[in-house]
N, C-alpha and C positions, 0 to 999 in steps of 0.2 A: 773782653774782647772787642769792644768797641773803643776807638782813640779818639775820634773827630766827628763830633756831629752839628750838624746845622739845624737850625728850628724856624719854624714858619706858622704863622697863626693869622687866623681871622682878626680883622683891626675894628671891627664895629661894634666889638663886644669886650667891656672891660675885665668879663671874668674870664675871658680866653687870654687875653694879653696877660692878666695874673698867673694865670696857670701856667703859661708857657714859661713866664720868669721863674716859678716853682721849680718848674722840670729841668729848666737850666741849671738853676743852683743846685738842684740833685745829681745832675751828670758832672756838674765840676767838682762836688763833694767826692764822686767815684774817679777823679782823675781824668775826666773825660774833656779835649778841648772842645770850647762852643763856640759856634759863630751863629751870628743872628742875621735873619733876612733883613735888608735895608729898613723897610717900613716898621717891622717889628723894634728894632734897634731904636729907632727914633722914639719909639714909645717909652722904652726900656732906659733910656741914657747910655745905650752901649755903641759901640761901633759895628756897624754894618757891613754885608757883604751880598754880593749878586749870588741868587742859590747856583746858578748856571756855571759859577767859578770857584765856588766853593769846593775844597777840597774836604772830603767828608766820607766816613763809612756808615754813617747814620743819618736820619732825617727824622726830627720828631715834628709832626704835623698837629696842630690844635684847630680844629674847625670843622666846616660842614664837609659834604662832599665836594661842592665848588673848590673850597680851599685845598682838599686833597688832588683834585685833577688841575688845578692852577701849579701846583707844587710840582707834579709829575712833569708838566711840560716846561718847567721852569730849571729843574733839577738836570734834564739832560743825559744822565746816566742811571746805570741801574743800583743807586743807592737805597737801602733797605729802607723801609718807612714803617715808622711807629704812630701810628694814628689815633689821636683821641677825638671822640665824635662829641662836637658842639654845634650841630646844626640840626635842622627841623628832621632831616631823615637819616643820615648819616649812615647809608650802608657801608660805604668804602672805610668808615670808622671803626676800630677794635675795641678800644675802652672806653669806658664811660669817665666823664673828670673825676668821679668818686674812685674810680678804678687806677686811675693813669698812674701815679705814683708807685702803688704796688706794682703794678704790671713791670712799670720801667725799672724796678729793681729785679723783679724775675728776668727781664729781657738781659740785663748786666752780668747777670748770673748765667748767662748762657740757656734759659730756659722759656724757649719760644719754637713755634712752628714756622718754616718759611712758605708763604703762600705766593707762588709765582703764576700771576696773571701775564696772559699774552696780548699783545695790541693788535692792533689793524692799520693798514698804511694803503693810501690810494697813490695811483702812478701820477700824482700831482706834484712838480716842482715846487718845493718851499712849504708844502703842508707837512707838518710834522705827523708819525704815527699817533693813534688814539688807543686810550684805554678804555672808554665807552664804545665810540661809536662814529664811524663815518655818515654823514648824511649828504646825499647829492640830492638838491632839489631845485627849485626854479630861483632864479636871480631876480626875478620881477615878483614882489609881493601881491599884486594885482593880475597875476595869471598863474595856473597851474602849469607843470612841465607834462607834455607826454613823453614817456620815457618806456623803452624795452629794457628787461630785466635778464641777464644770462646767469645760471650758474653752472659753473664748470664746461661753458661752451651750449648748456640746454636752453633753451628760451624758455623762461619761465613765466613771462607775463608781459604784455603792454598794455598801458594804462596811463590816465592823465591822474596824477598826485601832485599833492605839495612838494613831496620827497621820498627817497627810499632812504632805509637805514640799513648798514651793515654793521653789526653790533656784536661784542665781544661776550662771554658769559658775564664779565662784570656789568656792562652796560644794559645788559638784558632786563636788570632790575630797575633801569631808569628811564630814558627816552622811550625805547623800544616797549618796555612792559605799558609805559603810558597810550601807546597806539596798539594794544592789542596783542602785543608780543609774548610768549611764555617765558618763564623764568627759567634759568638754566643753571645745573648744579654744574660747576666748572670743571668736574673731574671728566666731562662727557668732551670737553674741548672742540665746542661747535661753535658757528656762526648763527645768528637771527636776521633774517632779511625780513625788513617789515615795511609796508608800505604807510606814508604817513596821510590821511585821507584821501585815499583812492576814490576815483568817481566810480566804480566799478565795486559791486558788494561782493564780485567773486575772488578778489587778490586779497588773499589772507598772508600772514606772516607765515615763513617758512623756518626750519632748522635744520642746516646742513652742516656737513663735516667741515673743521675748520682747515683743511687741506684745499678746499676747492677755492676757485679765483671767482670773484663775482663781478661782471661787466653791465654797468648801466649805461644804455647808449640814448642820446638825445634823437626824437623823432620828428620835432618841430624847429621851430628858429628862437624858441625861449631861453635866453642866457642861463648857465647851470652857476647855481653856488654850491661848493664843496666845502663842508666843514668839519672840521675835526675837534670833538667835544664841545661843541659849542662855545670855541674858543679862537681857532684858527680858521680863517677863510679864505678861499681864493677863487676868481670867479674864471668861469670857461666859456667859451665859445662853441655852439653846433658848427658842425657836426661830431666834435671831439666826444669819444666816449671816455668813460671813466672805470679803471681796474681797480678792486679792493682784495686785496688778501691778506693772510697773517701774515705779522710782521715779526721780525727775528728779536726784534726789541721785547724785554718783559718787565713788568714792575713786580717788586718783591716787598711784600706785606709780612709784617711780623704777628701772629695771630696767636692767642693762647691754645689753640687747637684749630680742629675744624669747628669753624662757627658760622659756616655759610648758612644754615638755616636758622640759626639763632639770630642773625643779622637781618634774614628775610623776613623773620617773624616781626623783628621792630620796623622793619620797611612797611609790611601790610599795616603794623598797626596804626602807623602814622597817617598812612593813606585811608584809614577809616575814619579818621577824627572828622 
């Protein structure tokens, strides 16, 4: 089913690099044309390619959630993702290292489930859609930002905060969860609007429909920093508001089945260590 694959890996762990090479050999044996992200190629003595320019119908990613997010932003297209968890949390990863080879064999036989996760985007030129969350916060680390938050035109809150997160169900288990947000079953197709260290104890996270637009309006003179997945940033000056909505772009993960609660259990187990 798959003819061309691009492989990406975290590079700070030798076992991850070795596993990436092993999976590449497995793909080549199955007559799949393999391309390597430039950094990984240098470690394996192969020719590298910029993932954004790779012609592929499958992406194999070996690493933690940070590696997966970087890959999503580099690929710039809806290439199905085969993910192997080799990070501390690994919520986005599907297979463990010991399962990787056998699951890849199943994928090559067409035995998998497509898990389509929607992204969110802000009306900020040059800022890409985010798989996990858009953060709107203070551009000055010494000052909080006074922000008003509107959901579908209704004013939800006004408070001094470090920032406001607008998160997808995928991101609900990450940054939004760490600031008190709820875990969200992705079948609900909802957004989580969560304040980061609000001055008021009354400003709590909200779960809202993914069809609504969330507007964050600055009420002071503090510059704003808008961040996508903690990877891409843009600075804005007041009084410019930021509008966040569901993006048309999706990310497709290849899963063994509906493994959301299994991955949540893994996420919570690590959190309790």
